N, C-alpha and C positions, 0 to 999 in steps of 0.2 A: 867195326862199326858196319852196320847194314846199309846198304846202298839207298835205300829210300830215306834214312834218317840223313846221310850226307846229303842227298838232293835237297831235303827240305831246309836244312840248315844253310846250305850254300844259297838257296833262293831267298831266305830271310836276310841273311847277311848282306846281299847284294843291294836287295830292296830298302834296307834301313842303314845302309854305310856303317856296319859295324866291323871293326878290326877282328880279324881272327887269327887262330894258331892252327896250322894244317901240318899233319904227318904226312909226309910224301914218300912212296916207296919208289926210290931211284936206284935200279939195278939190283945190287946185293945188300944195300944198306938203305936205312929210313933217316930222312931228314925232317927236321922241325922248323917251319917258317912262320914267321908272325908279320902280318900286314892287312892291306886292304885288299878285297877280291873285285874284279870286274869281269864281266862276261864278254866274250869275243862273239859278237852277233852273227859273224860269218861262218863260224865252227861251232856246232852244237855242244860239243864236250871239251872245250878249250876255255881256260880262265887265265886272267893277268893277275899276278900278286904284285902290289904296288906298296910303298912305305906310306902310311898314314899322314905324315906331315907334308911332303911336297909331292906326293903321287908319281916317284920314280919308279920304273918297272924293276922289281926284284927278280921276277921268274915268271915264264909261262908254264902252266900247271893243266895237265889233261885229267880229266875226271877219273879215268881208271888207274892212275897215280895216288889218288887220296885214299889213306887209310884211316884217318881220323880227323875231326875237326872240332875246334871249341872256341868260344869266345876268348878273345887277347887278355892277357892279366891286367893290361893298363885300362882296360875299358870296363871290366868287371865292376869295379866300385861305383860307375854311375848308373847302373841298371837297377832299377826298382824292383823289388820282388813283389809278388801279387799276394794280396793278403786275402782271407777267407771272404771278406765283405766285398771283394770284386765280383765275384760269382753269384749269379741267383740262384743256385743250388746248393744243396749241401750233400756231401759224402757221407756215406754209411758204412759201417764195418760190415762185410758178408760173412766173415767166418770167425 
């Protein structure tokens, strides 16, 4: 996943308090972690992963360790997908 997408997704997840699933590169293996992200304001590229229920710290994550990020499976069902009537413009096929 490109770095700009990871940055954008992290910012939106923190602002909207959305639980996420993150793939973290830890040494030679990749770990998948689900929870709520919080930013450490003292350090620019450090995040805290907590449990969504009681906000207990699961892990401290550095931005350079993140390889992929997505919305947590338990939260996907509550998100409304945008319909074409939500946008004031129409997309047209170019080819």
